N, C-alpha and C positions, 0 to 999 in steps of 0.2 A: 504494500500500500504506500502511496506517495501523497503527501500533502504539500501544496504550494507554500503554505505559510510556515511549514517546518523546514523547508529547504534552505540550503546555504545561499546567502546573498553575497556576491562578490563586489568589492569596491569599484567605482567608476574610475578608471585610470586616465592619465593625461593622453595616452595613445591607445587606440584600440579599434574595435569594429562595432558599429551599430547594426543590429539585426532587426529587421522590420517585417511584420506580416499583417495582412496578406500582401504579397507583392502584386503590383499592377503596372500597367504600361505608363500611366500618368506619372506615377512615382519614379519609375526608372528613368524616363525621359527627362524629368525635371533635374535629377541628380547629374545625369550625363551632360546636360546642357551647361551645367555649372562646373564641369571638369572633374567631377568625382569619379573614382573607380568603383563601379557597381557590379555586383554579381547576383544572380538569381539561382535558387535551388530549393526545391520542395516548397514552393509558394512563399519562400523567404527571400527578401531583398537585403543584401549586406552592403554597407558603405563604410570605408575606412576613414578614420580621422587621425590627425597628427598632434592635436593640442586641444585643450579645453575650449579655447576660443573658436577653433574650427567646429567643435561639437555644437557650440552655441549658435554658430552660423547655420549649421544644418537644421537646428530646431527652428530658427527664424525662417528658413526656407520652407519648412513644413507648414508654416502658418498660411502659406499661399494655397494650400489644398482646400478643397471644399469642406465645410463643417461635417458633412455626412461621412466623407472618406476619413477625415481625421478621427472621428469617433470610433471607426472600425479598426484603427491601427493599434498594434501592440509592439512593445520594444523589449530588447534585451541587449546589454552591452557586455562585450568580452574583450580579452586581449587578442582575440583571433580565432577562438574555438567556435565550431558550428553548434548552435544551440539545438537541444532536443527537448523531449517532453519533461525532463527533470529540471530544466532551467526556469527561472522566474520571469515570466513575461509580465510587463506592466502596461497599463493603459497610457495613452498620450497624456492625459491629465496628470497621472502619477509621475510619469517620466519628466514632464516639465517641472513639476513640483520638486523633484529630486535635484534637478539642475539649479533651480532657484535657491534651494537651501543646501547647496553643494557641501559646504563646510560641516554643517550639522549632520547631514546624511553620512559623511565620512566618519564622524564620531560613532554613529550607530553601526554602520557596516563593519568598520575596523575594530569595533568594541573598545574604544578609547575611554573606558570607564572602569570603575571599581565599586566595591560594596563597603559602605561604612556600617557600623552597628551601634544601635542605641540600647542601653540597658532597660530591662523590665524587672521590677522588683515585686516581692510578695509583701504581705502585711507587716513582716518584721524588717523590711528593707533589705533583705537578701536578694542579690541579683540571681534570678532563676532563668532568665531568657534574654534574648536580644532580637530586636527587629532590624532587618537588613535594608539599607536604603542606598539607592544608586547615587554615585557621586563621580566627579571627573577624576582622572588620574592625576597624580602629583605633577607630572610633566605634560599633561594633556591640556586641551583647550577647556577653560571653565564653561559650565553650562548650568542652566536651571533644569532640574529633572522634569518639571511640568512642561517646559518648552520643548524638551527633547522628545517627550511622549506625544505632544501635539504635532510636532513635525513628523514623527513616525506615522501618525494617523493619516496626515495629508499625503504622505508619500507611499503609503501601502506597506510600511515597514514595522507597524506596531506589533505584529505577531513575532517577527524576528527579534525586535528589541525586548519584548516581554520575556521570551524564552531565554535570550542571552543574559538578561538581568537575573532570572532565576538561577541559571547555571553559575553566574558570578557569585551570587549569595551562597550557594551550596559549597563552592570551592573555597570561598573566604572562611566559611564556618569550619571547614576541614582543617584550615591552617591554624586557627586560633582557639577553638572551643573543644573541651572534652565532652565525652558522652554524658548525657544526663542534663545538659543545658539546652533548653528549647530554642529553636531558631524560627522566628516568624518571617516568612518570605512572601512578598506581595505577588499577585498575579491579576491579569486582566481577563475576565471571562470571555470578552469579545475576541481574544486572541486564540482561543481554544475551540476549534471546530469539531474535531473528533477526539474526545478526552482520552480514549485508550491509546490512540496513536500520537496525538500532539503532546501528551505528557510523558511519553516513553523516554524522551531525552532527559527529562527531570529525574525520573526514576533510575535511569541508567547511570546518571552522574552520582546519585546517592550510593548506588551499589558499587560503582567503580572506586569510590573513595572510602569504601568500607564504613559508611556512616549508618547510624541507626534510624530507620524510617520513623520510629516513634518520637524522635527528637524534633521532627519538623511539623510546623503549623503553617499551612498555606492560607494566606489571607487575601480575600477578594476585596479589591479597592473599587471605589466609585460605585458603591452598592446602590445608590439612588438612581443610577443610570441603567441598571439591569432590567431589561424588559422581558426576557425569556427566563423566568424563574425555573421552569422545568429543565432547561439546558444547564443552568447553574447547579441544580440538584444532581444532575448526572455527573457533573465535574466533581462535586463533593463526594459522590459515591465512589468514583474511581480513586480519588485520593485516599479515602478511608479503606478501600479494599486493599490498598498497598501499604497499610499500616500507619498512615499519617493523619493528623488532625486538621481541622479547617476552622477558619475564623471569618467574621464579617466586620468591616470597618465602618466608622462614622455613624453608628447607630444613634438615633436621636436627632440627626440633621434634618429629618422630615418624617412625616407619617409613614411614607412608603418603606423606609428602612426598618421601622418597628414591625410593620406588617410582614416584610420579607424575613426578618429574624424569626418570627413565629413559624413561617412556612419552612424555612431552611433548617432551623434547629442546629446551629453550628456548635462546635465544641468550645469556642471562645467568642465572646461578644466584646468588641471594642467600642467604647462610648465616645461620641464626638466631643472634641475639645471645647466646643461652644457651650456644652452643658457643664463642663468641668470648671471653666473659668469663673472664679469667685462663687462656686456653688455653696460654700459655707455661709454666704450672705444672702442668697436668693431662694426664696421659698418655692417659686415656680420651678426652678431648675431642680430643687431637691425632690419635688413630687415626681418629675419626669425620671430622675435617676432611680428613685424608689420603684417606679413602675417597670422600667427596663430591667433592673436587677432582679426583681421578683419573678418576672416572666422568664428571664434567662435561667435562673436557678430552678424553675419549675420543670425544665427539660434537661437539667444537668450540666448546663454550660457554666464556664468560669467567666467572670466579668473583668475587663481591663479598662481602667480610666486613663485616657490619653491627655497629653498637654498639661500635666501638673507642674506648676512653677512655684506654688506657695505651699508651705507646710500645712496651713490650715485646710487647704483643699484635700491634701492627702489624708489628713486625720479624719476629716468628715467622711470621705469615701470609705476609709477603713472601717469606721464605726457603722457605716451602712451595710457592710458585708461584702464590699467589692474586694475581690481577692488580689488583683494585680494592678500595678500603676506604672506609668511611663511619662517622662517629661524632663525638662531641664533641671528640675529639683534634684534629680538622680543622675543626670549626665547627658551631655550632648552627643550626637552621632560622632563616632571616631573610627579611624581605620583599624583599630585593634582594641581588645578588651582592656580593662584597667590593670590586670595582672598578666604578666607574660607566662601563662601556664601552657603546658604542652598537652597535646591530645592523649587520650588514654586514661584509664582509671576513673575514679569518681569525680563528679563535678565539684569544683572548689567552693568552699563556703565563704565568699567574699561579699561585702556589703556595699551599699551606696555610699556610705561614709568613706570607705577605703577608696572608692572611685574618685571622690572629690579631692583626695589628698595624694593622687599619683600623677 
């Protein structure tokens, strides 16, 4: 089985060949009139380019085609290889977007990013887990994760980026964390078309690195945007069948997230930071927190309060029965955990206090 969205995507090089389909006389003649070397094979038209500027000129030339023909065209760029069914054809719109955001696309395709980790503590402030967050490499081009994923959406690379980010988190956890420490890893449900196949890369990475599946919690982000809850349920089922836990994020950001929490019954419920901010002072927020916590506990989920920056917030959440907490009060995202411990053996008993003094 082959999934376009799980395939390898190669970077667009400064020299190479644009493959276009379907080939047609109008397209071929237009390139030949401008002096380009054109070849046709199996309904595919190939045109060589020698620089990024020349590629952009080719795109400008394509603007002269009729709108109907442009909508039919698909593209693939290589260093010279002839594309087959396994390659990632993109629409004209996506291809133009990739060239418009050329530098950002290269960050995605060449995986110029890494995973930072932010501590998650229990009611005693012991660090029991980390959430993994995408960040730029130390020597790479800085970026905002939100902008990176938005560009991935417009260029058709969101599945590739989401998968690469999951693998990065898994590999980073293997470098720094011992068994027994939970690892919260984000995923976009819209990037997973066939859970059994699309998630196989994730499961293979965990197995390859000899990690424990039970240490992983896969966290769906942008819960409020999920329209096909049935599809998300099937994704959760595949994760659980492979020994992993699941979580939903931003619960409380809107009614839909509370409704989806009840339908999905995740293992972990992460409460939106808007409900946590000064919750010790706001009766309305307290009532919402109580409702979410009671419902989550009714089906056996653990609750995690995000965005805690004040001790008063943490103490209020703890008294309410919320088991886990995350926020700047306990530590900011970093490229490594607070203690330089090695993999293997039992999880170390270090606290948020130790984190703040390392």
